[in-house]
N, C-alpha and C positions, 0 to 999 in steps of 0.2 A: 181567400176564396180561390179554388182551383182555376187555373187558366183554361179557357175553353173558347171555341169559336162561337160567337153569339149569332144566332139566326136573325135574319132581317124581318122575318114574318113570324106571326104567332103559330106555334105548332100545337096540335090537339092530340091528347092521349086519353085513354079511359080504361076502366076495368069493366069487363062484361061477365054476366053470370045470372043465375036464377035460383034462389033469391039473391039480391044484391044489396039491399038497404043496410045490412049490417057491416058492409065492407069497410075496412080501415085503410084500404089502398089510397083513396083520394087524399086523406090527411097526410099520409106519408109522402106520397109523390109531390104534393104541393109544398110540403116542408123542404123537400130536396130542391125544387125549382126556386124557392125563395133563397136558399143557401147559395145556389149557383147563379142567381141573378137572371134567371130565364123567364121570359114573359110567355110561358106555356100554360095550357089549361089541361085539367085532368078531372074527369067526372066518372060517376058510377052509372051504368046503363043496364037495365033489365033486358037480357037476351036469352032465349031458350035454345035448345039444341037445334030445333027445326028452323030457327030464325037466323042462325049465325051466317050461313052462306049469303042470304039476302042482305044482311047488315054489312058484311064485308064488301059486297058488290056496290053498295051505295056510298062508300066513302070517297071523299075528294082528296086532292093533293095536300090539303092542310094537315092530314092525319099522319102521325109519326109512329105511334106504337099503341098496342093493346095488351092489357093484362087479362088473362082468362082464368076464371075460377070455375067451380063446379056449376053445371055439369058439362062444361065446354072443352075440357082439356083434350079428350080423345078425338072428338069430332073436329077440333081445331087442327089437329095434325093432318087430317085429310084435305084441308082447305088451304094449305100453304104451298108455295112453289118449291121451297127447299126447307129442310129441317136439320138441326144440329144432330150430332151422333148421340148425344145424351137424350134428346127428345125422342129420337127414333128408338133407342134402346128401351125406354120406359113407356113408349106408346102414347105420349101425350105432350102437348105444348101448353105452357102457361104464359108465354110471351109471343106476340107477333109483331115483327118490325115491318113498317110500311115505307116504301120509297121506290121511285122510278117504275111504278106499276107492278112491283113485285112484293110478295109476302114471304118473309123468312121466319120460321118458327124456332123457338128455343125453349129450354126448360131450366128455369133458375131455382126450382124447388130442390133439385138434387144438390147443387153446391150450397144452397141455402141451408139445407139440413146439416150438411157437413160443417159449414161455418158456425152454425148455432151450437152444435155439439162440441166442436173444438174450442169455442169461446168459453164454455163452462169447464174445460179441462177435466174431462171424465176419464182420462187415461186412454188405454187401448182396449175398448170393449171387444170381447170375443163371442159372447152370446147375447141374443136379443129376442124380444117378443114384440110383435106388431099386432095391435088390435084394430081390425078393419081391413078391407080389401079393395078399396077404390083406387083412383088415380094417384092420390097422395100417398097411399100405402105402397104403391109400386115405386114411386120416387124415393120413399124412405128406404125400402128394401135395397134398391140400387145404391143409395148413399151409404147404408150400413156395410154393404159388401165392400165398397171402396175404402171404408175406414178400417177394414180388417176383421169384421165379424165373420165367424166361420160356422156358427150354429144359429139358426133362426126358427122361431116358432111364430106362425101366423094364426091368430084367433079370429074366427068369423062366425056369424050366425048361419050363413049359407056357404058351404064349402066351395061352391062354384065361384064365389066372389074372390077366392084366394088365388085363382089361376094366374092372373097377370103379375102380382108381386112375387109369387113363388117362382115363376119362370124367370123374372128379372134377377132374382137372387141365385137361383140354380145356374143360370147362364154365367154368373160370375164365380162359380165354384163353391157356393155356400150350401151347406146341408140344411134342408128345409123340412119342417114338420107342420102340418095343418091340423088345428084342433077347433072344435065347436066352441062357441062362446060359453056354453053351459058346462064345459069340461073343467074339472078342478085344475088349478094351476099347481103342478107338481114340482116344478124346478124353479129355483131362483136364477134370474138372468142378470147380466151386467147392466142392461138398459131396457126399459119398457117404453114403447112408443104407441100412444093411442092416437088414431086418426079418425075416430068417430065423435059425434057430438057429445058434449058433457052430459046431457040428459040421458043418452043411451048407455053410458057407463053405469049410471044409477047406483044401486046399493053395493056394487062390487068395487067401488073406488079404493077402499082400504085394502081389500084382498089383492087387487092389482098392484097397488103401491108396494105392499109388503112382500110381493113376489119378485122384487127387483132391487138392484143396488142404486139405480138412478131412474128418474122418470122424465119423459119428454111427452107433453100433451100438446097436440097440435090445436086443440079447441081453445077458443078464447071468449066464447059467448055461451053461458054467462061467465063473467070474470070476477074473481078467479074461478076456474073450473073445479068441480068436485074432486077430480083426480089430483090437481095441483094442491088443493087444500089437504087432502089425505097424505100426499107426499111431504108437505111441510110439517104436518103433525108427526110423521115418522122420522123426520130429520134427514130426509134424503136429498141428494143433489137434484136440482130441477132445471129442465129446459122447457121453455114455454112456447106456445104458438106465436106469441108476440116476438120472441127471438127469431123464430123461423121467418115470420113476415118481414121483419126488418132486414134480415140478411138477403132474402130472395128479392125484396123490393130494391135494395141498394144495387144489386146486380142488374135488375131491370132498368133502373135509372141510367146506369152506365151504358147499357146496350142502346137505349133510346136516345140519350143525349150526348154520349161520348165523354162524359165527365163523371168523376167518382164522388160519392158522399159516404160518410161513415154510417154503418148500421145503427150506431148508438143515437144518431140524430133522428133517424126514422122511428126507432123504438120509443124515444122520448115523446115524439109526436103522437104515436099510437096510444101510449099509456095516458097521455094527457087527455085524449079524446075519450078513452074509456072511463076516466075518473071524473070527467066534467058532468 
């Protein structure tokens, strides 16, 4: 077990979002606490955008950290006292650290994406396609740029939704094209990343998979997602939303507790919960 300074009082952490009942964060963080021997608590709490400021104002000194999921990542950035350079660059926080009356914001989605892709040893992708344009897509775009992608296509139903991820990628020197979801997929890319729900991919799962050399699907509900199933049938390398969750959660655990856990431990906990 890693050496760590053990707190003398119970610390509280939670994941916030709406909807939140499907979240696998509690099972992962609790597995980490068990591994580290920490008597901490972690729960899932339904909080909407308009409710986040009031929720944060009501927290007492027992709270150590919060994980933010949709739709709170962007509004969360406005409510912290300071934010990491990565969180500022992508315009959103998925982690808030609490202590001494201050709130520090960070974003572990970006290094989580990078860790998940590197773990699957996909080489050095140069071209990519992102489906979706939300906060997760923005983090993915920034991460792909950091990994060396030079050409990026963003596929969205509403072109205005692509503004944030396109700006994040262009700011890192990436050539970006934006296409509508109905547009034919004309070029094969090194990696395709879907950030939209599995149900939204629908009948285009096989087309999306076959337009790429590797598939990364952030969705995990339902499990396996239609896109992951299509990629498996095509014999393509696959990175899953569970991989991303495990890597970003391991980084959150380290930020909140000061101790490291292996992403594989958290992935096993999440998969166990999905399969139970």
